[in-house]
C-alpha positions as CSV (number, residue, x, y, z in Angstrom):
1,M,111.2,-27.2,-19.1
2,R,111.7,-30.0,-16.7
3,L,108.4,-30.6,-14.9
4,A,107.3,-32.6,-12.0
5,L,103.6,-33.7,-12.0
6,I,102.2,-34.9,-8.7
7,I,99.0,-36.8,-8.3
8,D,97.7,-39.5,-6.0
9,D,96.5,-41.9,-8.8
10,Y,97.8,-42.5,-12.3
11,L,97.6,-44.7,-15.4
12,P,97.5,-47.5,-16.5
13,Q,96.0,-48.9,-13.3
14,S,93.7,-46.1,-12.5
15,T,90.3,-45.8,-14.0
16,R,89.7,-42.3,-12.5
17,V,89.1,-39.2,-14.6
18,G,91.9,-37.2,-12.8
19,A,94.5,-39.8,-13.7
20,K,93.5,-39.7,-17.4
21,M,93.5,-35.9,-17.4
22,F,97.0,-35.7,-15.9
23,H,98.2,-38.3,-18.4
24,E,96.8,-36.2,-21.3
25,L,98.5,-33.1,-19.8
26,A,101.8,-34.9,-19.6
27,C,101.6,-36.2,-23.1
28,E,100.8,-32.7,-24.4
29,L,103.7,-31.1,-22.5
30,I,106.1,-33.7,-24.0
31,A,104.7,-33.0,-27.5
32,Q,105.5,-29.3,-27.0
33,G,109.1,-30.2,-26.1
34,H,109.1,-30.3,-22.3
35,S,110.3,-33.1,-20.1
36,V,107.9,-34.6,-17.6
37,T,108.2,-36.8,-14.5
38,V,105.0,-38.0,-12.8
39,I,105.3,-38.7,-9.1
40,T,102.6,-40.9,-7.8
41,P,101.9,-43.5,-5.1
42,K,101.6,-47.1,-5.5
43,D,100.2,-49.4,-2.8
44,S,101.4,-52.9,-2.2
45,Q,104.7,-52.0,-3.9
46,R,107.7,-53.5,-2.1
47,Q,110.4,-51.2,-3.4
48,L,110.5,-47.6,-2.2
49,L,110.7,-46.3,-5.7
50,V,109.9,-47.8,-9.1
51,K,110.6,-45.9,-12.3
52,E,108.5,-46.6,-15.4
53,T,107.7,-45.1,-18.7
54,L,104.3,-44.7,-20.4
55,D,103.8,-42.9,-23.7
56,N,107.2,-41.3,-23.2
57,V,106.2,-40.0,-19.8
58,S,108.6,-40.8,-17.0
59,I,106.7,-42.1,-14.0
60,W,108.1,-42.3,-10.5
61,R,105.9,-44.6,-8.3
62,F,106.6,-44.5,-4.6
63,S,105.6,-47.1,-2.0
64,S,102.4,-46.0,-0.1
65,G,99.5,-47.4,1.9
66,K,96.2,-48.0,0.2
67,I,94.2,-44.8,-0.4
68,K,91.5,-45.8,-2.9
69,D,88.4,-48.0,-2.2
70,V,89.3,-48.4,1.5
71,G,87.8,-47.4,4.7
72,K,87.7,-43.6,5.6
73,V,89.9,-43.9,8.6
74,K,92.5,-45.9,6.9
75,R,92.4,-43.7,3.9
76,A,92.9,-40.6,5.9
77,I,95.9,-42.1,7.7
78,N,97.5,-43.2,4.5
79,E,96.9,-40.0,2.6
80,S,98.3,-38.0,5.6
81,L,101.6,-39.9,5.0
82,L,101.7,-39.4,1.3
83,S,104.4,-36.5,1.3
84,F,106.4,-38.4,3.9
85,H,106.6,-41.7,1.8
86,A,107.1,-39.7,-1.4
87,W,110.1,-37.7,-0.2
88,R,111.6,-40.8,1.5
89,A,111.6,-42.6,-1.8
90,I,112.6,-39.7,-4.2
91,S,114.9,-37.4,-2.0
92,T,118.1,-39.0,-3.2
93,E,116.9,-38.7,-6.9
94,V,116.2,-35.0,-6.7
95,T,119.0,-32.4,-7.4
96,S,118.9,-28.7,-7.7
97,N,118.6,-29.1,-11.4
98,S,115.9,-31.8,-11.5
99,F,112.9,-29.6,-12.0
100,D,112.0,-26.2,-13.2
101,A,108.4,-26.3,-12.0
102,V,106.0,-28.5,-10.0
103,V,102.4,-29.1,-11.1
104,Y,100.3,-30.9,-8.4
105,Y,96.7,-32.0,-8.4
106,S,94.1,-31.8,-5.6
107,P,92.5,-34.1,-4.4
108,S,94.7,-35.1,-2.5
109,I,95.2,-32.2,-0.2
110,F,98.3,-34.0,1.5
111,F,101.1,-33.1,-1.1
112,G,101.9,-29.7,0.4
113,S,105.0,-30.9,2.3
114,L,106.3,-32.7,-0.6
115,V,105.9,-29.7,-2.9
116,K,107.5,-27.4,-0.3
117,K,110.7,-29.7,-0.3
118,L,110.8,-29.9,-4.1
119,K,110.5,-26.1,-4.4
120,K,113.3,-25.6,-1.8
121,R,115.7,-28.0,-3.4
122,C,115.1,-27.0,-7.0
123,R,114.3,-23.4,-6.4
124,C,111.3,-23.7,-8.8
125,S,107.7,-22.4,-9.1
126,S,104.6,-24.4,-8.5
127,Y,101.0,-24.7,-9.9
128,L,98.2,-26.3,-8.0
129,V,95.4,-27.8,-10.2
130,L,92.6,-27.6,-7.6
131,R,89.6,-29.7,-8.6
132,D,87.9,-30.6,-5.3
133,L,87.3,-28.3,-2.3
134,F,87.9,-30.8,0.4
135,P,87.1,-30.8,3.3
136,Q,84.4,-28.1,2.5
137,W,82.2,-30.4,0.5
138,A,82.3,-33.1,3.4
139,V,81.3,-30.4,5.9
140,D,78.4,-29.3,3.5
141,A,77.3,-33.0,3.3
142,G,77.4,-33.4,7.2
143,M,80.1,-36.1,6.9
144,I,82.4,-33.9,9.0
145,R,81.2,-31.6,11.8
146,S,82.0,-27.9,11.3
147,G,84.5,-26.8,13.9
148,S,85.4,-30.3,14.9
149,L,89.0,-31.5,15.4
150,I,88.7,-33.7,12.3
151,E,87.8,-30.6,10.3
152,K,90.7,-28.6,11.7
153,Y,93.0,-31.4,11.0
154,F,92.1,-31.5,7.3
155,R,92.0,-27.8,7.1
156,Y,95.6,-27.6,8.2
157,F,96.8,-29.8,5.3
158,E,94.4,-28.1,2.9
159,H,96.1,-24.8,3.6
160,Q,99.5,-26.2,3.6
161,S,98.8,-27.3,0.1
162,Y,97.5,-23.9,-0.9
163,Q,100.4,-22.1,0.5
164,Q,103.0,-24.0,-1.6
165,A,101.2,-22.8,-4.8
166,D,102.4,-19.8,-6.9
167,T,99.1,-20.0,-8.7
168,I,95.9,-22.1,-8.0
169,G,93.9,-23.1,-11.0
170,L,90.1,-23.5,-10.3
171,M,87.7,-25.0,-12.8
172,S,85.3,-22.1,-13.3
173,E,84.7,-18.3,-12.6
174,R,82.1,-19.2,-10.0
175,N,84.6,-21.4,-8.1
176,V,87.0,-18.6,-8.1
177,D,84.5,-16.3,-6.5
178,V,83.5,-18.7,-3.9
179,F,87.1,-19.7,-3.1
180,K,88.1,-15.9,-2.7
181,I,85.6,-15.4,0.1
182,E,87.4,-17.7,2.5
183,N,90.8,-17.6,0.9
184,P,91.4,-14.1,-0.5
185,Q,95.3,-14.4,0.0
186,Y,95.9,-17.0,-2.7
187,P,96.8,-16.2,-6.3
188,L,93.9,-17.7,-8.5
189,Q,92.9,-18.2,-12.1
190,V,90.4,-20.2,-14.1
191,L,91.8,-23.5,-15.3
192,R,89.0,-25.5,-16.9
193,N,89.1,-29.3,-17.0
194,W,90.6,-30.7,-20.2
195,A,90.6,-33.7,-22.5
196,S,92.1,-34.9,-25.7
197,L,89.8,-34.2,-28.6
198,V,90.2,-37.7,-30.3
199,P,87.1,-39.9,-30.1
200,C,87.4,-43.7,-29.6
201,A,88.9,-45.5,-32.6
202,L,87.2,-48.6,-34.1
203,K,86.2,-51.1,-31.6
204,T,88.3,-54.2,-31.0
205,R,86.3,-55.8,-28.4
206,K,82.7,-57.4,-28.2
207,S,80.0,-54.7,-28.1
208,Y,78.7,-53.8,-24.6
209,R,75.3,-53.6,-26.2
210,E,75.6,-57.2,-27.2
211,K,77.0,-58.3,-23.8
212,L,74.2,-56.6,-21.9
213,N,71.4,-57.3,-24.5
214,L,70.7,-53.6,-25.0
215,Q,70.9,-53.4,-28.8
216,D,67.7,-51.6,-29.3
217,K,67.8,-49.4,-26.2
218,V,68.6,-45.7,-25.7
219,I,71.3,-46.0,-23.1
220,Y,71.7,-43.3,-20.3
221,F,75.2,-43.7,-19.1
222,Y,76.9,-42.7,-15.8
223,G,80.7,-43.4,-15.6
224,G,83.0,-42.5,-12.7
225,N,82.9,-42.0,-8.9
226,I,79.7,-43.3,-7.2
227,G,79.9,-41.4,-4.0
228,H,78.3,-39.0,-1.5
229,A,79.3,-35.9,-3.5
230,Q,77.3,-37.1,-6.5
231,D,73.9,-37.8,-4.8
232,M,73.4,-40.9,-6.7
233,T,69.9,-41.4,-5.5
234,N,69.0,-38.4,-7.7
235,L,69.9,-40.5,-10.8
236,V,68.5,-43.9,-9.7
237,R,65.2,-41.9,-9.0
238,L,65.3,-40.7,-12.6
239,A,65.6,-44.3,-13.8
240,R,62.5,-45.2,-11.6
241,N,60.7,-42.4,-13.1
242,M,61.4,-43.6,-16.6
243,Q,60.4,-47.2,-16.2
244,S,57.4,-46.8,-18.5
245,Y,59.7,-45.9,-21.4
246,E,60.6,-49.4,-22.6
247,N,63.3,-48.3,-25.0
248,V,65.3,-46.7,-22.3
249,H,68.1,-48.3,-20.2
250,F,70.4,-46.7,-17.4
251,L,73.9,-48.1,-17.2
252,F,76.2,-47.0,-14.3
253,V,79.9,-47.9,-14.3
254,G,82.4,-47.0,-11.6
255,Q,83.2,-47.4,-7.9
256,G,82.8,-45.5,-4.7
257,D,81.0,-45.2,-1.3
258,E,77.4,-45.5,-2.8
259,V,77.6,-48.5,-4.9
260,E,75.9,-50.6,-2.4
261,L,73.2,-47.8,-2.1
262,I,72.4,-47.7,-5.8
263,N,72.2,-51.5,-6.1
264,A,69.9,-51.6,-3.2
265,L,67.6,-48.9,-4.5
266,S,67.5,-50.8,-7.8
267,Q,66.3,-53.9,-5.9
268,Q,64.0,-52.1,-3.7
269,W,62.3,-50.3,-6.6
270,Q,62.5,-53.4,-8.8
271,L,64.2,-51.4,-11.6
272,S,64.2,-53.4,-14.9
273,N,65.9,-50.6,-16.7
274,F,69.0,-50.3,-14.6
275,S,72.5,-52.1,-14.7
276,Y,75.6,-51.6,-12.7
277,L,79.2,-52.6,-13.7
278,P,82.4,-52.2,-11.7
279,S,85.2,-50.0,-13.0
280,V,86.9,-50.9,-16.3
281,D,90.2,-49.9,-17.7
282,Q,90.5,-46.7,-19.8
283,E,90.3,-48.5,-23.2
284,E,87.2,-50.4,-22.2
285,F,85.7,-47.2,-20.8
286,K,86.3,-45.3,-24.1
287,Q,84.5,-48.2,-26.0
288,L,81.6,-48.0,-23.6
289,L,81.3,-44.2,-24.2
290,S,81.3,-44.8,-28.0
291,E,78.4,-47.1,-27.6
292,V,75.9,-45.1,-25.4
293,D,73.5,-42.2,-26.1
294,V,73.3,-39.9,-23.2
295,G,75.9,-38.8,-20.7
296,L,74.6,-38.5,-17.0
297,F,76.0,-36.8,-14.0
298,S,74.9,-35.4,-10.7
299,L,76.2,-33.1,-8.0
300,A,74.7,-33.0,-4.5
301,S,72.4,-30.0,-3.9
302,H,74.2,-29.1,-0.5
303,H,77.5,-28.3,-2.3
304,T,78.8,-24.7,-1.9
305,A,81.6,-25.3,-4.3
306,H,80.8,-25.4,-8.0
307,N,82.5,-28.3,-9.5
308,F,82.8,-29.4,-13.2
309,P,82.8,-33.2,-13.1
310,G,85.7,-34.5,-15.3
311,K,83.5,-37.2,-16.6
312,L,81.6,-34.7,-18.8
313,L,84.7,-34.4,-20.8
314,G,84.6,-38.0,-21.9
315,Y,80.9,-37.6,-22.8
316,M,81.9,-34.5,-24.9
317,V,84.8,-36.3,-26.7
318,E,82.2,-39.0,-27.9
319,S,79.6,-36.2,-28.9
320,L,77.1,-37.3,-26.3
321,P,74.4,-34.9,-25.1
322,I,74.8,-34.2,-21.4
323,L,72.0,-34.6,-18.8
324,G,72.4,-33.9,-15.2
325,S,71.8,-32.0,-12.0
326,V,73.9,-29.3,-10.1
327,N,73.9,-27.3,-7.0
328,E,72.2,-23.9,-7.0
329,G,74.3,-21.2,-8.6
330,N,76.7,-23.6,-10.4
331,D,77.8,-22.0,-13.7
332,L,78.2,-25.3,-15.3
333,R,74.4,-25.1,-15.9
334,S,74.5,-22.0,-18.0
335,L,77.6,-23.0,-19.8
336,V,76.1,-26.3,-21.1
337,N,72.6,-25.1,-21.5
338,D,73.5,-22.0,-23.4
339,A,75.7,-24.1,-25.7
340,N,72.8,-26.4,-26.4
341,A,75.1,-29.2,-25.4
342,G,72.5,-30.9,-23.2
343,F,70.1,-30.2,-20.3
344,I,71.3,-29.3,-16.8
345,H,68.9,-28.6,-13.9
346,V,69.2,-27.7,-10.3
347,N,69.3,-30.8,-8.1
348,G,65.8,-31.4,-6.8
349,E,64.0,-30.3,-10.0
350,D,62.9,-33.8,-10.7
351,D,60.1,-33.0,-13.0
352,A,62.3,-30.8,-15.3
353,L,65.0,-33.5,-15.2
354,L,62.5,-36.1,-16.3
355,A,61.1,-34.0,-19.0
356,S,64.6,-33.5,-20.5
357,A,65.3,-37.2,-20.2
358,V,62.1,-38.0,-22.1
359,A,62.8,-35.4,-24.8
360,L,66.2,-37.1,-25.4
361,C,64.8,-40.6,-25.6
362,T,62.0,-39.7,-28.0
363,D,64.0,-37.5,-30.4
364,C,67.0,-39.0,-32.0
365,K,67.7,-35.9,-34.0
366,L,67.8,-33.8,-30.8
367,R,70.4,-36.2,-29.2
368,V,72.6,-36.0,-32.3
369,E,72.3,-32.2,-32.4
370,M,73.1,-31.7,-28.8
371,G,75.9,-34.3,-29.0
372,N,77.6,-32.3,-31.8
373,F,77.3,-29.1,-29.7
374,A,78.8,-30.9,-26.8
375,Y,81.9,-31.7,-28.9
376,K,82.0,-28.2,-30.1
377,L,81.9,-26.9,-26.5
378,L,84.8,-29.3,-25.7
379,C,86.9,-27.9,-28.5
380,D,86.1,-24.3,-27.6
381,E,86.6,-24.5,-23.8
382,F,88.2,-27.7,-22.6
383,S,91.1,-28.8,-24.9
384,V,94.3,-30.1,-23.3
385,K,96.3,-27.6,-25.3
386,A,94.4,-24.7,-23.7
387,A,95.2,-26.2,-20.3
388,V,98.9,-26.4,-21.1
389,T,98.9,-22.8,-22.4
390,T,97.3,-21.6,-19.1
391,I,99.6,-23.5,-16.8
392,L,102.8,-22.6,-18.7
393,S,101.8,-19.0,-18.8
394,E,102.2,-19.0,-14.9
395,I,105.1,-21.2,-14.3
396,N,107.5,-20.0,-17.1
């Protein structure tokens, strides 16, 4: 099949999990004999369209305004124009025989118009990989007022995106149930997040433990988006509660709206067991994962959607035990806990989270055992081959 994959961020420049997942998906599709073209924006690009290749994946980068690590208003404007800029750049390249199917990723919610045009010209099917229920989570967080013009604006594009999908893939059974309540008209299925099953190869760079003088520490690692949806105060509070454990260090790596917050809390609480590093490239990130001991994550308690953060897959690949917090009712909690792959608690259960963190820092055997079960869970539920099979079964 000739497949178009659409995403708002892609390798090699991106450090985000979604970009890595989509590249792994593209590589697996190519390995199975399909042709793949990734359509993705590139800010500060003078040409309307630049064609590149990465690992045999054809990439069409269209010129766009900046949509990452930029102010909310500017980001909203530039994202709203994504479909316009994309079609302006690629319309002369697309014929009726260009693509047999379109697979698009949300976030962003603004590719509906582009997908509609591609489907009409190519007379093809489409599949939406829906990972983030925006604007609902922003309404839940109080960032957008329910019923406001801003919410209605985003809802329009959200539903335009959904309407172009022949199938929508959500990351868990619970998410399907929640989505159906407000959107019973759309065809849904469970499409779990995915990852390649290959751990990091031998290190070629200087050890991060040496760089940060953490050779003898049990490192609790958070890597990825540092934003409102994650409730980062929850994890920094855990670091504060563990200051008496001198063999423990918390390392956060990433970007987002709450970077200033976590650094300010670290100073306010005088944390000696906390470090922050800005985003690194994918190879550096893999090396980091191969050197740490526990994978951290957090989801804000006010969420009504039930996300499975993609960062957990990176932890699983490197056989790290998982430690984190979720919103009430999130089925990720039972999935990980029942598999003995780590400890997940409801956000706000600080004493329980602390007890689990202490158990992991004091028992090396427990860390190894849970890490091995985390890798087994990855193989059983979250392989990229399984994701390809699920998607192809709908678009063939």
